[in-house]
C-alpha positions in Angstrom: 81.0 73.2 81.9 79.4 70.2 83.8 79.5 71.0 87.1 82.0 68.8 90.0 82.7 65.4 88.8 79.6 64.9 86.8 81.5 64.6 83.3 84.0 61.6 84.3 80.4 59.9 85.7 78.7 60.5 83.5 81.4 59.4 80.7 81.2 55.9 82.3 77.8 55.9 82.5 77.3 55.6 78.8 80.4 53.4 78.5 78.7 50.7 79.9 75.1 51.9 77.6 77.0 51.7 74.7 79.5 49.0 75.4 82.6 51.1 74.7 84.6 53.3 75.6 83.1 56.8 75.2 84.8 59.7 75.9 83.1 63.7 76.1 83.5 66.2 74.0 83.1 70.0 74.8 79.1 70.9 76.2 76.6 73.2 74.2 74.2 74.5 76.0 70.2 74.3 74.5 68.2 77.0 74.8 64.2 77.3 75.5 64.9 75.9 78.9 63.4 78.3 82.4 64.1 75.5 84.7 67.1 73.9 84.4 70.3 73.8 82.7 70.4 71.9 79.4 73.4 70.7 77.4 73.9 69.2 74.1 76.9 66.5 75.0 78.8 65.9 72.1 80.4 62.0 72.9 83.2 60.0 70.8 79.2 57.5 70.3 76.8 60.4 69.3 74.8 62.6 71.2 73.4 63.0 74.2 71.1 65.4 76.0 71.6 66.4 80.1 69.4 68.3 82.7 70.8 68.5 85.4 70.0 71.1 88.5 70.8 71.4 92.3 69.6 69.1 94.2 67.6 70.7 97.3 65.7 72.9 94.0 62.9 70.4 92.9 63.6 67.3 95.0 62.5 64.3 92.7 61.7 66.0 89.1 63.7 64.5 87.3 63.3 60.4 88.8 59.3 61.4 87.9 60.6 62.4 84.5 62.1 59.6 84.0 59.2 57.5 85.3 57.1 59.2 83.2 58.9 59.5 79.6 59.3 55.5 80.4 55.7 54.9 80.7 55.1 57.6 77.9 57.9 55.2 75.5 55.8 52.2 77.0 53.3 53.5 74.9 53.9 52.8 71.6 52.6 55.1 70.1 54.8 58.8 69.9 58.7 59.2 69.9 59.8 60.5 72.9 63.2 60.4 74.1 65.1 57.3 75.8 66.3 57.5 79.2 69.6 56.5 79.9 70.5 57.4 83.5 69.2 60.1 86.3 70.9 60.2 88.9 73.0 62.4 91.9 76.2 64.0 91.5 77.4 65.7 94.8 75.5 68.6 94.4 74.0 68.4 91.5 70.6 66.2 90.2 70.5 65.6 87.0 68.4 63.5 83.7 70.2 62.3 80.4 68.5 61.1 77.7 69.1 60.3 74.0 69.4 63.3 72.1 66.6 64.2 69.1 67.6 65.2 66.0 64.8 67.6 64.6 63.8 67.6 60.4 61.1 69.4 58.8 57.7 68.2 58.9 56.6 65.4 57.1 52.8 66.1 54.6 51.0 64.2 57.6 52.6 65.5 59.9 49.6 66.8 62.5 47.4 64.4 60.6 49.7 61.5 62.2 50.5 63.6 65.8 46.6 63.4 66.3 46.1 59.9 65.4 49.1 59.2 67.6 47.6 61.3 70.7 44.7 59.2 70.4 45.8 55.5 70.7 48.0 57.2 73.5 44.9 58.4 75.1 43.5 55.3 74.3 46.3 53.3 77.7 44.1 53.5 80.5 44.0 52.3 84.1 41.9 51.6 86.5 42.2 54.7 88.3 43.2 58.4 88.2 46.5 60.0 88.9 49.4 57.8 89.0 51.8 56.3 91.6 54.1 59.1 92.4 53.7 62.7 92.1 55.5 64.4 89.6 56.0 67.9 88.5 54.1 70.5 86.1 56.6 72.9 85.4 58.0 74.1 88.6 55.4 73.3 90.7 54.5 69.7 92.0 52.0 67.9 90.7 50.0 65.7 92.9 48.7 62.1 91.9 46.7 60.6 94.8 44.4 58.5 93.3 41.5 58.9 92.6 38.2 56.7 91.4 36.3 59.9 89.8 37.8 62.6 87.6 35.8 65.0 89.0 36.9 64.4 92.3 40.1 64.2 91.2 40.5 67.7 89.3 39.3 68.9 91.8 41.4 67.7 95.2 44.0 67.2 93.6 44.5 70.0 90.6 41.7 73.1 91.6 42.0 73.2 94.8 45.9 72.4 95.2 47.1 75.7 92.7 43.7 77.7 94.4 45.3 76.8 98.1 48.7 78.4 96.3 47.5 81.2 95.1 45.1 81.8 97.9 48.3 81.8 100.1 50.4 83.8 97.9 46.9 86.5 97.7 46.7 86.1 94.3 43.2 84.6 94.8 41.2 86.7 96.8 37.5 85.6 99.1 35.2 85.7 96.3 36.9 84.6 94.0 37.7 81.1 95.8 33.9 80.9 96.9 32.8 80.8 93.4 35.4 78.2 92.6 33.7 76.2 95.1 30.1 77.1 93.3 32.0 75.4 89.7 33.4 72.1 91.8 29.2 71.9 92.6 28.0 71.5 88.9 31.1 69.4 87.4 29.9 65.9 87.4 27.3 67.9 84.4 29.8 69.2 82.5 32.5 66.9 82.2 31.2 63.1 81.1 31.9 60.4 82.0 35.8 58.3 80.2 38.1 55.3 81.2 41.5 57.0 82.6 43.4 58.3 79.9 47.6 58.1 80.1 48.1 61.9 79.0 51.5 63.9 78.4 50.3 66.3 81.4 51.6 70.0 79.7 51.4 69.0 75.9 51.1 73.3 75.0 53.8 73.9 71.3 57.2 74.2 73.3 56.3 70.0 74.5 57.0 68.7 71.4 59.2 69.0 67.6 59.5 67.4 64.6 61.9 64.1 64.8 64.1 63.3 62.1 61.5 61.3 60.3 59.6 64.2 60.7 57.0 63.1 62.8 55.6 64.5 66.3 57.9 63.5 69.1 57.1 64.8 72.7 59.3 66.1 75.7 59.0 68.1 79.0 55.7 65.7 80.1 53.7 65.8 83.1 52.3 62.5 83.2 49.3 61.1 85.0 46.4 59.5 83.5 43.0 61.7 83.1 40.0 63.0 80.8 41.4 62.9 77.9 40.3 66.5 77.2 42.8 68.0 79.3 45.9 67.4 76.4 43.4 68.2 73.9 42.6 72.3 76.1 45.3 72.4 76.4 46.9 72.2 73.0 44.7 75.2 72.8 45.7 77.2 75.5 48.2 80.0 73.3 46.5 78.9 70.1 46.2 76.1 69.1 48.0 73.6 67.0 46.2 72.6 63.4 42.9 71.9 62.9 44.2 68.7 61.0 45.7 67.6 64.2 42.1 68.0 65.6 39.9 66.4 63.1 42.4 63.8 63.0 42.2 63.5 66.7 38.4 62.9 66.4 37.9 60.3 64.1 40.1 58.2 65.6 38.8 59.1 68.6 36.1 61.6 68.8 35.0 63.2 71.6 31.9 64.1 73.2 29.9 66.4 72.8 30.4 70.2 74.4 34.7 69.3 74.2 34.5 72.9 72.8 33.2 74.4 75.8 35.1 72.2 78.8 37.7 73.9 77.1 38.2 77.0 79.3 37.0 74.0 82.5 39.9 72.0 82.2 42.0 75.1 81.7 41.8 76.3 84.6 44.7 74.1 85.5 47.7 75.3 83.3 46.1 79.0 84.2 46.6 78.6 87.9 49.8 77.1 87.0 51.0 80.4 85.2 48.9 82.6 88.2 50.8 80.8 90.6 54.7 81.0 88.9 54.5 84.1 87.4 51.5 86.3 88.7 48.2 88.4 88.5 48.8 88.7 84.8 46.5 85.6 83.8 44.5 86.7 86.3 41.3 87.7 83.8 41.1 84.6 82.2 40.9 82.5 85.1 38.0 85.2 86.1 36.9 85.0 82.8 36.3 81.2 82.6 34.5 81.7 86.4 32.1 83.8 85.3 30.9 81.6 82.3 30.4 78.6 84.1 
């Protein structure tokens, strides 16, 4: 069941969107969402996707996601769900999207995915960051602009998360000192590159094979950053198909040593997981710190 008067409001929105009267059938739950409620909305005008939650739980989350999806869509390199509307009804915040039908992967799925991600990363900006903050999972993600990648990565990614972990008793003084030593070395570790438009949370749960058999992106945490961050995230939980990386590097070669920098990049999502799920991720973080 939809909360409150949301069904009537959505029907009105969809009627304006489609230019015809739209009525709704019983919605059905969609699996996979651990943060928000997710529904497949069946209507006389087709299917749509709805996320919703208590308005006070994650303030601004859906507005930020809508902005990120529109930014990725404007880049026109990969399919993302169209944003229909976002709003607040009573105590419920919601995001209404195009429902992406899925299909079998085409034979060239991974090659096309790699080439398309390189095309997305070619979209740049003057500074690292974004003009608004958003979320990574259920944690607020600061996107304050910086002139350099190392300054942004240190200040808006690692320091923010290590402070959260410190305050929760998940990192001790010696571990924080290890991060301080790493910060000093980052200028020598990362090659200089222009800011790249990133999905920001590119693991296997955040893409799907669309009806056309090509990769579609969902659930972004968009910002302009170092493109190796997206590449690293794809490798955090086992990695994508070899052809994905081969096609990406053929389209836009990665700088020498990128495989080693993957572990540095993934300190950010590892810290996010530490703060969300607890000390089970601490060993992986310590392993990276020992190497660098």
